[in-house]
Structures are given as structure tokens and as C-alpha cells.
DSSP file (Angstrom, degrees, kcal/mol; ACC not computed):
  #  RESIDUE AA STRUCTURE BP1 BP2  ACC     N-H-->O    O-->H-N    N-H-->O    O-->H-N    TCO  KAPPA ALPHA  PHI   PSI    X-CA   Y-CA   Z-CA
    1    1 A M              0   0    0      0, 0.0    28,-2.5     0, 0.0     2,-0.5   0.000 360.0 360.0 360.0 142.3   56.5   57.8  104.0
    2    2 A V  E     -AB  28  55A   0     53,-2.3    53,-2.5    26,-0.2     2,-0.8  -0.964 360.0-154.4-121.1 111.4   55.8   54.3  105.0
    3    3 A F  E     - B   0  54A   0     24,-3.8    21,-2.5    -2,-0.5    51,-0.3  -0.777  13.0-178.7 -88.3 113.5   58.2   53.0  107.7
    4    4 A L  E     -     0   0A   0     49,-2.6     2,-0.3    -2,-0.8    -1,-0.2   0.793  65.5  -6.1 -83.8 -30.3   58.3   49.2  107.3
    5    5 A S  E    S+ B   0  53A   0     48,-1.3    48,-1.1    18,-0.1    -1,-0.2  -0.968 102.1  33.3-156.3 166.5   60.7   48.5  110.2
    6    6 A G  S    S-     0   0    0     -2,-0.3    17,-2.8    46,-0.2     2,-0.3  -0.438  80.6 -70.6  85.4-156.4   62.8   50.3  112.7
    7    7 A L  E     -C   22   0B   0     43,-0.3    41,-0.5    15,-0.2     2,-0.4  -0.998  31.9-164.4-146.6 135.2   62.3   53.6  114.4
    8    8 A A  E     -C   21   0B   0     13,-2.3    13,-3.0    -2,-0.3     2,-0.5  -0.980   4.9-160.3-122.0 136.0   62.3   57.2  113.3
    9    9 A H  E     -CD  20  45B   0     36,-2.9    36,-2.2    -2,-0.4     2,-0.5  -0.971  14.4-168.5-115.9 116.3   62.5   60.3  115.6
   10   10 A I  E     +CD  19  44B   0      9,-3.1     9,-2.3    -2,-0.5     2,-0.3  -0.906   9.6 171.4-113.0 129.2   61.3   63.4  113.8
   11   11 A T  E     -CD  18  43B   0     32,-2.3    32,-2.8    -2,-0.5     7,-0.2  -0.892  27.1-127.6-130.9 162.4   61.8   66.9  115.3
   12   12 A L    >   -     0   0    0      5,-1.0     3,-1.2     3,-0.3    30,-0.2  -0.889  16.7-133.5-109.9 142.0   61.4   70.5  114.1
   13   13 A P  T 3  S+     0   0    0      0, 0.0    -1,-0.1     0, 0.0    29,-0.1   0.731 104.8  37.4 -68.5 -21.4   64.2   73.1  114.3
   14   14 A N  T 3  S+     0   0    0      3,-0.0     2,-0.3    -3,-0.0    26,-0.0  -0.026 114.7  54.2-119.0  29.7   61.9   75.8  115.7
   15   15 A S    <   -     0   0    0     -3,-1.2    -3,-0.3     2,-0.1     0, 0.0  -0.981  69.0-131.0-156.2 160.1   59.6   73.7  118.0
   16   16 A T  S    S+     0   0    0     -2,-0.3    -1,-0.0    -5,-0.1     2,-0.0   0.431  72.2 118.7 -93.2  -1.3   59.6   71.2  120.8
   17   17 A A        +     0   0    0     -6,-0.0    -5,-1.0    56,-0.0     2,-0.3  -0.350  39.8 172.2 -64.2 143.9   57.1   69.1  118.9
   18   18 A E  E     -C   11   0B   0     -7,-0.2    56,-0.4     2,-0.0     2,-0.4  -0.976  21.9-151.9-149.1 160.5   58.4   65.6  118.0
   19   19 A A  E     -C   10   0B   0     -9,-2.3    -9,-3.1    -2,-0.3     2,-0.6  -0.999   2.9-158.6-137.6 135.2   57.2   62.3  116.6
   20   20 A W  E     -C    9   0B   0     -2,-0.4     2,-0.6   -11,-0.2   -11,-0.2  -0.969  16.4-167.9-110.6 115.6   58.4   58.8  117.2
   21   21 A I  E     -C    8   0B   0    -13,-3.0   -13,-2.3    -2,-0.6     2,-0.4  -0.920   4.4-159.4-112.3 115.0   57.4   56.6  114.3
   22   22 A E  E     -C    7   0B   0     -2,-0.6   -15,-0.2   -15,-0.2     4,-0.2  -0.764  26.3-113.4 -90.8 136.0   57.7   52.8  114.7
   23   23 A G  S    S+     0   0    0    -17,-2.8     2,-0.4    -2,-0.4   -19,-0.3  -0.308  78.3  46.2 -63.7 150.7   57.9   50.7  111.6
   24   24 A G  S >  S-     0   0    0    -21,-2.5     3,-2.1     1,-0.2   -21,-0.1  -0.895 111.5  -3.8 118.4-147.5   55.0   48.4  110.9
   25   25 A K  T 3  S+     0   0    0     -2,-0.4     3,-0.2     1,-0.3    -1,-0.2   0.742 139.0  35.6 -62.6 -26.7   51.2   48.8  111.1
   26   26 A N  T 3  S+     0   0    0     -4,-0.2    -1,-0.3    -3,-0.1    -4,-0.2   0.071  88.5 106.8-108.5  23.8   51.3   52.4  112.5
   27   27 A G    <   +     0   0    0     -3,-2.1   -24,-3.8   -24,-0.2     2,-0.5   0.076  46.7 107.9 -94.1  25.2   54.4   53.5  110.5
   28   28 A V  B     +A    2   0A   0    -26,-0.2     2,-0.3    -3,-0.2   -26,-0.2  -0.889  39.4 169.7-106.0 128.6   52.7   55.7  107.9
   29   29 A I        -     0   0    0    -28,-2.5     2,-0.6    -2,-0.5    -2,-0.0  -0.970  29.2-143.8-132.8 152.5   53.2   59.4  108.0
   30   30 A L        -     0   0    0     -2,-0.3     2,-0.6   -28,-0.0    -2,-0.0  -0.945  20.4-161.7-112.5 106.0   52.3   62.3  105.6
   31   31 A A        +     0   0    0     -2,-0.6    -2,-0.0     1,-0.1     0, 0.0  -0.805  15.9 172.6 -93.9 117.6   55.1   64.8  105.8
   32   32 A L        +     0   0    0     -2,-0.6     2,-1.4     1,-0.1    -1,-0.1   0.067  38.2 116.8-115.1  23.5   54.0   68.2  104.4
   33   33 A D        +     0   0    0      4,-0.1    -1,-0.1     3,-0.1     9,-0.1  -0.358  42.7 160.7 -90.2  58.6   56.8   70.5  105.4
   34   34 A T    >>  -     0   0    0     -2,-1.4     4,-2.1     1,-0.1     3,-2.0  -0.284  57.2 -97.0 -73.5 164.6   57.7   71.2  101.8
   35   35 A A  T 34 S+     0   0    0      1,-0.3    -1,-0.1     2,-0.2     6,-0.0   0.779 121.1  60.8 -57.0 -30.5   59.8   74.3  100.8
   36   36 A D  T 34 S+     0   0    0      1,-0.2    -1,-0.3     2,-0.1     3,-0.1   0.691 119.6  25.4 -73.8 -16.4   56.7   76.3  100.0
   37   37 A V  T <4 S+     0   0    0     -3,-2.0     2,-0.3     1,-0.2    -2,-0.2   0.535 128.7  35.7-119.7 -12.8   55.3   76.0  103.6
   38   38 A S     <  -     0   0    0     -4,-2.1    -1,-0.2     1,-0.1     3,-0.2  -0.831  49.0-177.1-149.0 104.7   58.4   75.4  105.7
   39   39 A A  S    S+     0   0    0     -2,-0.3    -1,-0.1     1,-0.2    -4,-0.1   0.761  90.7  47.3 -70.0 -23.8   61.8   77.0  105.0
   40   40 A L  S    S-     0   0    0      1,-0.2    -1,-0.2    -5,-0.0    -5,-0.1   0.666  86.3-170.8 -96.2 -17.9   63.4   75.1  107.9
   41   41 A G        -     0   0    0     -7,-0.2     2,-0.3    -3,-0.2    -1,-0.2  -0.305  28.7 -74.9  66.4-145.7   62.1   71.6  107.2
   42   42 A H        -     0   0    0    -30,-0.2     2,-0.4    -9,-0.1   -30,-0.2  -0.922  28.6-121.9-147.2 167.9   62.6   68.8  109.8
   43   43 A Y  E     -D   11   0B   0    -32,-2.8   -32,-2.3    -2,-0.3     2,-0.4  -0.944  21.9-168.6-115.7 139.6   65.2   66.5  111.3
   44   44 A T  E     +D   10   0B   0     -2,-0.4     2,-0.3   -34,-0.2   -34,-0.2  -0.995   6.6 177.2-129.7 129.1   65.0   62.8  111.3
   45   45 A V  E     -D    9   0B   0    -36,-2.2   -36,-2.9    -2,-0.4    -2,-0.0  -0.907  24.1-141.4-123.7 158.1   67.2   60.4  113.2
   46   46 A Y        +     0   0    0     -2,-0.3   -38,-0.2   -38,-0.2     6,-0.1  -0.800  24.2 172.7-121.2  86.2   67.0   56.6  113.4
   47   47 A P        +     0   0    0      0, 0.0     2,-0.2     0, 0.0    -1,-0.1   0.408  42.9 102.3 -82.2   2.7   67.9   55.7  117.0
   48   48 A S        -     0   0    0    -41,-0.5     4,-0.1     2,-0.2   -41,-0.1  -0.540  68.2-139.6 -86.9 151.0   67.1   52.0  116.8
   49   49 A K  S    S+     0   0    0     -2,-0.2     2,-0.2     2,-0.1    -1,-0.1   0.694  86.0  88.8 -75.3 -19.7   69.7   49.2  116.5
   50   50 A E  S    S-     0   0    0      1,-0.1   -43,-0.3     0, 0.0     2,-0.2  -0.526  96.8 -99.6 -75.2 145.3   67.2   47.6  114.2
   51   51 A R        -     0   0    0     -2,-0.2     2,-0.6   -45,-0.1    -1,-0.1  -0.474  34.0-137.5 -65.2 131.1   67.5   48.5  110.5
   52   52 A T        -     0   0    0     -2,-0.2     2,-0.5    -4,-0.1   -46,-0.2  -0.836  20.9-171.6 -93.4 123.0   65.0   51.2  109.6
   53   53 A V  E     +B    5   0A   0    -48,-1.1   -49,-2.6    -2,-0.6   -48,-1.3  -0.967   7.4 178.7-117.3 127.3   63.4   50.5  106.2
   54   54 A A  E     -B    3   0A   0     -2,-0.5     2,-0.5   -51,-0.3   -51,-0.2  -0.942  21.1-149.0-131.1 150.8   61.1   53.2  104.6
   55   55 A L  E     -B    2   0A   0    -53,-2.5   -53,-2.3    -2,-0.3     2,-0.5  -0.980  13.8-151.1-118.5 120.1   59.2   53.5  101.4
   56   56 A E        -     0   0    0     -2,-0.5    -2,-0.0   -55,-0.2   -53,-0.0  -0.814   7.3-159.3 -93.7 128.4   58.8   57.0  100.0
   57   57 A V        -     0   0    0     -2,-0.5     2,-0.0     2,-0.0    -2,-0.0  -0.919  14.2-136.8-109.7 111.2   55.6   57.5   98.0
   58   58 A P        -     0   0    0      0, 0.0    -2,-0.0     0, 0.0     0, 0.0  -0.365   3.1-144.6 -67.2 146.5   55.7   60.5   95.6
   59   59 A L        -     0   0    0      1,-0.2     3,-0.3     2,-0.0     4,-0.1   0.650  34.5-144.3 -88.0 -16.2   52.6   62.6   95.5
   60   60 A G    >   -     0   0    0      1,-0.2     3,-1.3     2,-0.1    -1,-0.2  -0.215  42.2 -45.0  82.7-174.5   52.7   63.4   91.8
   61   61 A E  T 3  S+     0   0    0      1,-0.3    -1,-0.2    -2,-0.0     3,-0.1   0.758 128.3  65.0 -67.6 -26.9   51.8   66.6   89.9
   62   62 A D  T 3  S-     0   0    0     -3,-0.3    -1,-0.3     1,-0.2     2,-0.2   0.600  95.5-149.5 -74.9  -9.5   48.5   67.1   91.8
   63   63 A G    <   +     0   0    0     -3,-1.3    -1,-0.2    -4,-0.1    -2,-0.0  -0.505  54.7  17.3  81.4-145.5   50.4   67.6   95.0
   64   64 A V  S    S-     0   0    0     -2,-0.2     3,-0.1    -3,-0.1   -32,-0.0  -0.412  79.3-122.2 -69.1 130.7   49.0   66.8   98.4
   65   65 A P        -     0   0    0      0, 0.0    -1,-0.1     0, 0.0    -6,-0.0  -0.297  46.7 -73.8 -67.7 160.2   46.1   64.3   98.4
   66   66 A G  S    S+     0   0    0      1,-0.0     2,-0.3     2,-0.0     0, 0.0  -0.266  73.4 140.1 -55.0 134.4   42.8   65.4  100.0
   67   67 A H        -     0   0    0     -3,-0.1     2,-0.4     2,-0.0    -3,-0.0  -0.963  41.4-129.6-162.4 171.6   43.1   65.4  103.8
   68   68 A R        -     0   0    0     -2,-0.3     2,-0.5     0, 0.0    -2,-0.0  -0.993  25.2-119.5-133.5 145.5   42.1   67.4  107.0
   69   69 A V        -     0   0    0     -2,-0.4     3,-0.1     1,-0.2    -2,-0.0  -0.724  19.8-170.3 -85.1 122.1   44.3   68.5  109.8
   70   70 A L        -     0   0    0     -2,-0.5     2,-0.3     1,-0.4    -1,-0.2   0.897  66.6 -40.7 -77.3 -42.6   43.2   67.0  113.1
   71   71 A H        -     0   0    0      2,-0.2    -1,-0.4     0, 0.0     2,-0.2  -0.946  70.0 -79.0-173.0 165.2   45.5   69.2  115.2
   72   72 A G  S    S+     0   0    0     -2,-0.3     2,-0.1    -3,-0.1    -3,-0.0  -0.535  89.9  22.8 -75.2 143.3   49.0   70.5  115.2
   73   73 A G  S    S-     0   0    0     -2,-0.2    -2,-0.2   -56,-0.1     3,-0.1  -0.405 100.8 -21.4 100.9-175.2   51.8   68.1  116.2
   74   74 A A  S    S-     0   0    0    -56,-0.4   -55,-0.1     1,-0.1     2,-0.0  -0.233  73.9 -90.8 -70.1 156.8   52.3   64.4  116.3
   75   75 A C        -     0   0    0      1,-0.1     2,-0.2     2,-0.1    -1,-0.1  -0.358  41.7-124.3 -63.8 146.3   49.5   61.9  116.5
   76   76 A Q    >   -     0   0    0     -3,-0.1     3,-2.0     1,-0.1     4,-0.4  -0.587  24.0-107.6 -90.4 157.8   48.3   60.9  119.9
   77   77 A E  G >  S+     0   0    0      1,-0.3     3,-1.4    -2,-0.2    -1,-0.1   0.858 118.5  55.2 -53.6 -41.2   48.2   57.3  121.1
   78   78 A D  G 3  S+     0   0    0      1,-0.3    -1,-0.3     3,-0.0    -3,-0.0   0.567 100.9  60.7 -73.9  -6.5   44.4   57.1  120.9
   79   79 A E  G <  S+     0   0    0     -3,-2.0    -1,-0.3     2,-0.1     2,-0.2   0.495  85.6  96.6 -93.9  -5.8   44.4   58.2  117.3
   80   80 A L  S <  S-     0   0    0     -3,-1.4     2,-0.2    -4,-0.4   -54,-0.1  -0.565  79.3-112.3 -86.3 148.7   46.5   55.3  116.1
   81   81 A L              0   0    0     -2,-0.2    -1,-0.1   -56,-0.1    -2,-0.1  -0.491 360.0 360.0 -76.0 147.1   44.9   52.2  114.5
   82   82 A D              0   0    0     -2,-0.2    -1,-0.1   -56,-0.0   -56,-0.1   0.431 360.0 360.0 -85.1 360.0   45.0   48.9  116.4
């Protein structure tokens, strides 16, 4: 997902982990809680008065692009690009 504007608050039903995604330059996330790895999925609410605009990018038949997991949970402030 690419959040172009607004604010998204993402939580997991069986965890206290959460992510606050602001639209704009740091508004890109790769959500991998597909049915084959997560039966419970996630919840997303849009708590901003500003309109939240998002672009969903399908991954295609090859599935998840190459990546590595840095750690479990949301990105930390020092991991975001300036």
C-alpha cells in the first residue's frame, strides 16, 4: 500500500503491536498478513479529518517480492527515510 495522504492506524487482533502510517514520503507499507500466514488479518482505521488516499499495488502471480524482515512489529522512527 502507498498512502498518499491522511493517516492510517493499523492493529492486530491478537497483539498490542500497532502502526501509524502518515500519507506522503514515509507512507509505503508492505502488508503480508495474507490468509495463508494469518487467519486473523489486521484492522485499519483512518482517524484523521484529512481524506486518506491510498494506492494498492498488486503483487502478481510471483507473490511477495524479495525482502528481509528487520524485526517484528512496526518500523521505528530511526528506520524511516528523511
